[in-house]
MARDREN-192460 format. One record per residue (C-alpha): residue number from 1; residue in three letters; x, y, z. Coordinates in nm, 2 decimals, m for minus. Last residue first. Layout:
! MARDREN-192460
- NUM;ALA;X;Y;Z
...
! end
This chain:
! MARDREN-192460
- 358;GLY;0.99;14.42;4.20
- 357;SER;1.18;14.29;3.90
- 356;PRO;1.43;14.00;3.89
- 355;SER;1.75;14.02;3.69
- 354;ILE;1.73;13.78;3.41
- 353;ASP;1.92;13.46;3.33
- 352;ARG;1.91;13.26;3.66
- 351;GLY;1.56;13.37;3.77
- 350;ILE;1.42;13.32;3.43
- 349;ARG;1.56;12.97;3.40
- 348;ILE;1.47;12.87;3.75
- 347;LEU;1.12;13.00;3.71
- 346;LYS;1.09;12.82;3.37
- 345;GLN;1.20;12.49;3.52
- 344;ALA;0.96;12.53;3.81
- 343;LEU;0.67;12.60;3.57
- 342;LEU;0.76;12.28;3.39
- 341;THR;0.75;12.08;3.71
- 340;VAL;0.42;12.23;3.82
- 339;LEU;0.27;12.16;3.48
- 338;LEU;0.39;11.80;3.50
- 337;LYS;0.20;11.76;3.82
- 336;GLY;m0.11;11.91;3.67
- 335;TYR;m0.08;11.69;3.37
- 334;LEU;m0.07;11.39;3.60
- 333;TRP;m0.39;11.51;3.79
- 332;ALA;m0.57;11.56;3.46
- 331;ARG;m0.47;11.21;3.35
- 330;SER;m0.61;11.06;3.67
- 329;SER;m0.92;11.27;3.66
- 328;ARG;m1.00;11.15;3.31
- 327;ASP;m0.91;10.78;3.37
- 326;ASP;m1.11;10.73;3.69
- 325;HIS;m1.01;10.67;4.05
- 324;LYS;m0.78;10.95;4.16
- 323;PRO;m0.50;10.97;4.41
- 322;VAL;m0.23;10.90;4.15
- 321;HIS;0.09;10.76;4.29
- 320;GLY;0.46;10.86;4.32
- 319;LEU;0.43;11.20;4.15
- 318;GLN;0.48;11.38;4.48
- 317;ALA;0.65;11.69;4.32
- 316;LEU;0.94;11.68;4.57
- 315;SER;0.97;11.30;4.61
- 314;LYS;0.83;11.15;4.29
- 313;LEU;0.94;11.43;4.06
- 312;ARG;1.28;11.45;4.23
- 311;LYS;1.34;11.08;4.20
- 310;PHE;1.22;11.09;3.83
- 309;VAL;1.48;11.37;3.76
- 308;LEU;1.75;11.16;3.93
- 307;GLU;1.67;10.87;3.70
- 306;ILE;1.69;11.11;3.41
- 305;GLN;2.04;11.20;3.52
- 304;TRP;2.15;10.84;3.51
- 303;ARG;2.17;10.86;3.14
- 302;MET;2.49;11.05;3.18
- 301;ARG;2.67;10.72;3.22
- 300;TYR;2.61;10.66;2.85
- 299;LEU;2.86;10.94;2.77
- 298;ARG;3.14;10.77;2.96
- 297;LEU;3.07;10.45;2.77
- 296;VAL;3.09;10.63;2.43
- 295;ASP;3.40;10.83;2.53
- 294;ALA;3.58;10.51;2.65
- 293;THR;3.51;10.34;2.32
- 292;SER;3.65;10.65;2.14
- 291;GLY;3.44;10.92;1.98
- 290;SER;3.27;10.95;1.64
- 289;SER;3.07;10.69;1.46
- 288;ARG;2.74;10.73;1.65
- 287;THR;2.51;10.44;1.57
- 286;THR;2.55;10.32;1.93
- 285;PHE;2.51;10.00;2.11
- 284;VAL;2.59;9.95;2.48
- 283;ILE;2.72;9.66;2.70
- 282;ILE;2.82;9.70;3.07
- 281;TYR;2.97;9.36;3.16
- 280;LYS;2.97;9.09;3.43
- 279;ALA;2.59;9.06;3.41
- 278;PHE;2.64;8.89;3.07
- 277;GLU;2.79;8.58;3.25
- 276;LEU;2.51;8.56;3.50
- 275;THR;2.26;8.56;3.21
- 274;GLY;2.46;8.30;3.02
- 273;PRO;2.44;8.06;3.32
- 272;ARG;2.06;8.08;3.31
- 271;THR;1.87;8.19;3.62
- 270;ILE;1.60;7.94;3.72
- 269;MET;1.26;8.09;3.79
- 268;GLN;1.04;8.10;4.10
- 267;LYS;0.94;8.47;4.04
- 266;LYS;1.09;8.58;4.38
- 265;SER;1.38;8.34;4.35
- 264;ALA;1.46;8.46;4.00
- 263;LYS;1.45;8.83;4.12
- 262;ARG;1.68;8.75;4.41
- 261;LEU;1.92;8.56;4.19
- 260;LEU;1.94;8.84;3.94
- 259;ARG;1.99;9.11;4.21
- 258;ARG;2.26;8.90;4.38
- 257;HIS;2.44;8.85;4.05
- 256;ALA;2.44;9.23;3.98
- 255;GLN;2.58;9.30;4.33
- 254;GLN;2.85;9.04;4.29
- 253;VAL;2.94;9.18;3.95
- 252;ALA;2.96;9.54;4.09
- 251;CYS;3.20;9.42;4.36
- 250;ASP;3.42;9.23;4.12
- 249;SER;3.44;9.55;3.90
- 248;LYS;3.26;9.55;3.57
- 247;ARG;3.42;9.47;3.23
- 246;VAL;3.35;9.73;2.97
- 245;ALA;3.15;9.70;2.64
- 244;CYS;3.10;9.88;2.32
- 243;LEU;2.90;9.75;2.02
- 242;ARG;2.92;9.99;1.73
- 241;GLY;2.68;10.06;1.45
- 240;ALA;2.59;9.99;1.09
- 239;PHE;2.25;10.01;0.92
- 238;ALA;2.04;9.76;0.73
- 237;SER;1.71;9.87;0.57
- 236;GLY;1.35;9.80;0.52
- 235;GLN;1.23;9.64;0.85
- 234;GLY;1.56;9.66;1.03
- 233;HIS;1.88;9.45;1.00
- 232;LEU;2.15;9.56;1.24
- 231;VAL;2.51;9.56;1.14
- 230;VAL;2.81;9.53;1.38
- 229;ARG;3.15;9.68;1.44
- 228;TRP;3.31;9.56;1.77
- 227;GLU;3.44;9.74;2.07
- 226;GLY;3.60;9.62;2.39
- 225;PHE;3.72;9.80;2.71
- 224;GLN;3.89;9.66;3.01
- 223;GLY;3.78;9.81;3.34
- 222;VAL;3.84;9.49;3.54
- 221;LYS;4.05;9.25;3.34
- 220;SER;3.93;8.95;3.14
- 219;LEU;3.77;9.12;2.85
- 218;THR;3.81;8.84;2.60
- 217;ARG;3.50;8.68;2.75
- 216;LEU;3.30;8.96;2.60
- 215;ARG;3.39;8.85;2.25
- 214;PRO;3.27;8.49;2.31
- 213;LEU;2.94;8.63;2.46
- 212;LEU;2.85;8.84;2.16
- 211;SER;2.81;8.60;1.88
- 210;PHE;2.73;8.81;1.56
- 209;ARG;2.53;8.62;1.30
- 208;ARG;2.72;8.64;0.97
- 207;GLY;2.66;8.91;0.71
- 206;TYR;3.02;9.01;0.64
- 205;PRO;2.99;9.34;0.84
- 204;SER;2.90;9.11;1.14
- 203;TYR;2.54;9.06;1.23
- 202;ALA;2.33;9.17;1.53
- 201;VAL;2.04;9.03;1.73
- 200;PHE;1.97;9.17;2.07
- 199;SER;1.70;8.98;2.26
- 198;GLN;1.88;8.81;2.55
- 197;PRO;2.17;9.05;2.54
- 196;ASN;1.96;9.36;2.62
- 195;VAL;2.20;9.63;2.51
- 194;ARG;2.21;9.98;2.66
- 193;VAL;2.13;10.25;2.41
- 192;LEU;2.32;10.53;2.24
- 191;VAL;2.12;10.63;1.93
- 190;ASP;2.19;10.87;1.65
- 189;ALA;1.97;11.11;1.46
- 188;GLY;1.89;11.15;1.08
- 187;HIS;1.52;11.06;1.11
- 186;GLN;1.59;10.71;0.96
- 185;TRP;1.83;10.64;1.24
- 184;VAL;1.57;10.72;1.51
- 183;TYR;1.32;10.48;1.35
- 182;GLU;1.59;10.22;1.30
- 181;ILE;1.67;10.22;1.67
- 180;GLY;1.31;10.18;1.76
- 179;GLY;1.26;9.89;1.52
- 178;VAL;1.58;9.72;1.62
- 177;SER;1.48;9.72;1.99
- 176;CYS;1.69;9.83;2.28
- 175;TYR;1.44;10.07;2.44
- 174;GLY;1.41;9.87;2.77
- 173;ALA;1.79;9.84;2.77
- 172;ASP;1.83;10.21;2.87
- 171;ALA;1.81;10.52;2.65
- 170;LEU;2.04;10.80;2.52
- 169;ILE;1.92;10.97;2.20
- 168;LEU;2.18;11.18;2.01
- 167;GLU;2.03;11.45;1.79
- 166;HIS;2.17;11.53;1.44
- 165;PRO;1.83;11.55;1.27
- 164;GLY;1.52;11.57;1.49
- 163;VAL;1.32;11.30;1.68
- 162;PRO;0.96;11.30;1.81
- 161;LEU;0.95;11.00;2.05
- 160;ARG;0.68;10.73;2.03
- 159;ASN;0.90;10.52;1.80
- 158;LEU;1.16;10.51;2.07
- 157;SER;0.96;10.24;2.24
- 156;GLU;0.85;10.14;2.59
- 155;GLY;0.50;10.00;2.57
- 154;SER;0.17;10.19;2.54
- 153;GLY;0.12;10.18;2.16
- 152;GLU;m0.14;9.90;2.17
- 151;GLY;m0.28;9.82;2.52
- 150;ILE;m0.18;9.81;2.88
- 149;THR;0.05;10.06;3.06
- 148;ALA;m0.19;10.35;3.00
- 147;THR;m0.04;10.66;2.84
- 146;VAL;0.10;11.00;2.93
- 145;GLU;0.35;11.15;2.69
- 144;PHE;0.64;11.39;2.76
- 143;PHE;0.88;11.59;2.55
- 142;ASP;1.14;11.87;2.59
- 141;CYS;1.21;11.84;2.97
- 140;VAL;1.50;12.06;3.07
- 139;LEU;1.80;11.88;3.22
- 138;SER;2.02;12.18;3.10
- 137;PRO;2.32;11.97;3.01
- 136;LEU;2.17;11.78;2.84
- 135;ARG;1.81;11.76;2.73
- 134;ILE;1.52;11.57;2.89
- 133;SER;1.27;11.32;2.76
- 132;TYR;0.98;11.16;2.95
- 131;LEU;0.74;10.88;2.86
- 130;ILE;0.50;10.87;3.15
- 129;ARG;0.33;10.53;3.20
- 128;TRP;0.00;10.50;3.39
- 127;GLN;m0.12;10.22;3.61
- 126;SER;m0.48;10.14;3.73
- 125;GLY;m0.58;10.09;4.09
- 124;THR;m0.74;9.76;4.17
- 123;LYS;m0.50;9.66;4.44
- 122;GLY;m0.51;10.01;4.60
- 121;PRO;m0.35;10.34;4.52
- 120;GLU;m0.33;10.46;4.15
- 119;ARG;0.01;10.39;4.00
- 118;VAL;0.27;10.59;3.82
- 117;ILE;0.52;10.41;3.61
- 116;THR;0.83;10.58;3.47
- 115;GLY;0.96;10.61;3.12
- 114;ASP;1.30;10.70;2.98
- 113;VAL;1.47;10.92;2.72
- 112;ILE;1.79;11.12;2.75
- 111;ARG;1.86;11.38;2.49
- 110;ILE;2.18;11.52;2.35
- 109;ALA;2.14;11.80;2.10
- 108;ARG;2.44;11.87;1.88
- 107;SER;2.59;12.21;1.79
- 106;THR;2.41;12.40;2.07
- 105;GLY;2.29;12.74;1.95
- 104;GLU;2.13;12.88;2.26
- 103;GLU;1.83;12.97;2.05
- 102;LEU;1.74;12.60;2.03
- 101;ARG;1.73;12.59;2.41
- 100;TYR;1.48;12.87;2.43
- 99;ALA;1.26;12.72;2.16
- 98;VAL;1.26;12.39;2.35
- 97;ASN;1.16;12.55;2.68
- 96;GLU;0.89;12.77;2.52
- 95;ARG;0.75;12.47;2.34
- 94;LEU;0.74;12.27;2.66
- 93;LEU;0.55;12.56;2.83
- 92;GLU;0.29;12.54;2.55
- 91;ILE;0.26;12.16;2.58
- 90;CYS;0.21;12.18;2.96
- 89;LEU;m0.06;12.45;2.94
- 88;TRP;m0.23;12.25;2.67
- 87;ARG;m0.23;11.94;2.89
- 86;LEU;m0.38;12.14;3.18
- 85;TRP;m0.66;12.26;2.95
- 84;GLU;m0.72;11.92;2.80
- 83;GLU;m0.76;11.76;3.15
- 82;SER;m0.97;12.04;3.29
- 81;ASN;m1.31;11.87;3.27
- 80;ARG;m1.20;11.60;3.51
- 79;LEU;m1.07;11.85;3.75
- 78;ARG;m1.39;12.05;3.74
- 77;LYS;m1.58;11.73;3.82
- 76;LEU;m1.35;11.66;4.11
- 75;LEU;m1.42;12.02;4.23
- 74;ALA;m1.79;11.96;4.23
- 73;VAL;m1.75;11.65;4.43
- 72;ASP;m1.54;11.84;4.69
- 71;SER;m1.82;12.08;4.73
- 70;ILE;m1.81;12.45;4.65
- 69;ASP;m1.77;12.78;4.84
- 68;THR;m1.57;13.05;4.67
- 67;TRP;m1.24;13.24;4.70
- 66;ASN;m1.29;13.37;5.05
- 65;ALA;m0.95;13.23;5.17
- 64;LEU;m1.13;13.02;5.43
- 63;LYS;m1.35;12.88;5.15
- 62;ALA;m1.05;12.79;4.95
- 61;ARG;m0.89;12.62;5.24
- 60;VAL;m1.21;12.41;5.29
- 59;VAL;m1.24;12.33;4.92
- 58;THR;m0.88;12.21;4.91
- 57;GLU;m0.91;12.00;5.23
- 56;ARG;m1.21;11.81;5.08
- 55;LEU;m1.03;11.75;4.75
- 54;SER;m0.72;11.63;4.93
- 53;TYR;m0.42;11.86;4.95
- 52;GLY;m0.11;11.77;4.75
- 51;ARG;0.02;12.12;4.73
- 50;ALA;0.07;12.11;4.35
- 49;VAL;m0.23;11.90;4.26
- 48;ASN;m0.51;12.01;4.50
- 47;LEU;m0.39;12.36;4.56
- 46;MET;m0.30;12.40;4.19
- 45;LEU;m0.65;12.29;4.09
- 44;PHE;m0.82;12.55;4.31
- 43;ARG;m0.59;12.82;4.19
- 42;LEU;m0.67;12.71;3.83
- 41;LEU;m1.04;12.76;3.90
- 40;VAL;m0.98;13.11;4.04
- 39;ASP;m0.79;13.22;3.73
- 38;PRO;m1.06;13.07;3.51
- 37;SER;m1.28;13.34;3.65
- 36;ARG;m1.54;13.42;3.93
- 35;PHE;m1.59;13.06;4.00
- 34;LYS;m1.93;12.99;4.16
- 33;ARG;m2.11;12.94;3.83
- 32;LEU;m1.84;12.98;3.57
- 31;ARG;m2.02;12.81;3.29
- 30;GLU;m1.84;12.61;3.03
- 29;VAL;m1.50;12.62;3.19
- 28;ALA;m1.26;12.33;3.14
- 27;GLY;m1.42;12.28;2.80
- 26;SER;m1.10;12.33;2.60
- 25;GLN;m1.21;12.65;2.44
- 24;TRP;m1.32;12.81;2.77
- 23;ALA;m1.00;12.73;2.96
- 22;MET;m0.81;12.82;2.65
- 21;GLN;m0.92;13.18;2.69
- 20;GLN;m0.75;13.19;3.03
- 19;TRP;m0.42;13.05;2.90
- 18;GLY;m0.41;13.29;2.60
- 17;THR;m0.03;13.36;2.63
- 16;PRO;0.15;13.09;2.81
- 15;PHE;0.18;13.11;3.19
- 14;PHE;0.49;13.28;3.34
- 13;SER;0.29;13.60;3.43
- 12;THR;0.06;13.37;3.62
- 11;LEU;0.33;13.31;3.88
- 10;VAL;0.39;13.68;3.94
- 9;LYS;0.02;13.74;4.00
- 8;TRP;0.00;13.44;4.23
- 7;ASN;0.29;13.58;4.43
- 6;GLU;0.12;13.92;4.46
- 5;GLU;m0.20;13.76;4.58
- 4;LEU;m0.01;13.56;4.84
- 3;ILE;0.17;13.87;4.96
- 2;ARG;m0.17;14.06;5.00
- 1;MET;m0.31;13.76;5.19
! end
């Protein structure tokens, strides 16, 4: 028990300044009742969220540790009321991470953006989308947002992301919209995004509609690159960019075709010949003017790092589903999971850069 108390004391030293006072200000703690301090409440929540214990198991373990004796229903109410507190802790840790990375003096920030769906269990469980952004090469999270998957402003869009000048944003085809790309471009940043050929509309520098498929067919050999200058027409402006493509290997083409046909069969749809043709290529669009075609495509491959981050979140941090049944407790649980991830990032950074004490 003495070691556990020492470990908890070390962990709380990494929390943002004023974290206990914020418990009162946010409404997580109105009256302590059976909790001696916000410190004890947060330990309860971390058992439930970080360790993955059920509410009932959490209160039993806390009772055995002589923390306090409460019911699982009372703990659920405390979790609901702690949503804003846990969110504040996440945001403050994010600010520390971003400030630390800015002090490193990188000449150009490269960020990867993607979203993941988290579901409540059962057929009637709701879904939540987490928009997540990490920086290269540190893989440190610098932005997140939790929203429902239904309703205005809940879709995949770069417009939801705070963007700074001279940044380069990497994203998959779900973020390939002219409006989102224009938003990033207007903030002085660049985009490198995979193209969705079915909805991508571009024009030649001379103002004619750009036909993509005939150009792609000129890439007849495996690994052959192609690049074309195009112009996108946004809401209030037109801006130039580069379409870069590479021909896939025969094995990769076969795998892509099998996925498309399996998806069409499952949804009882007919796959268009053009869709199968587009599947033979990797196609990206970027507003970045520097770098060769090979450099652009090589850089886009780094986007896979955020998929690995999601795999770690869902396997190690157990972010795969939300074991709650109302909006407030679900959001609080998600913020608690993100808090665990951000604390782990800070622990790794401090342990790597500074000699440990004690």
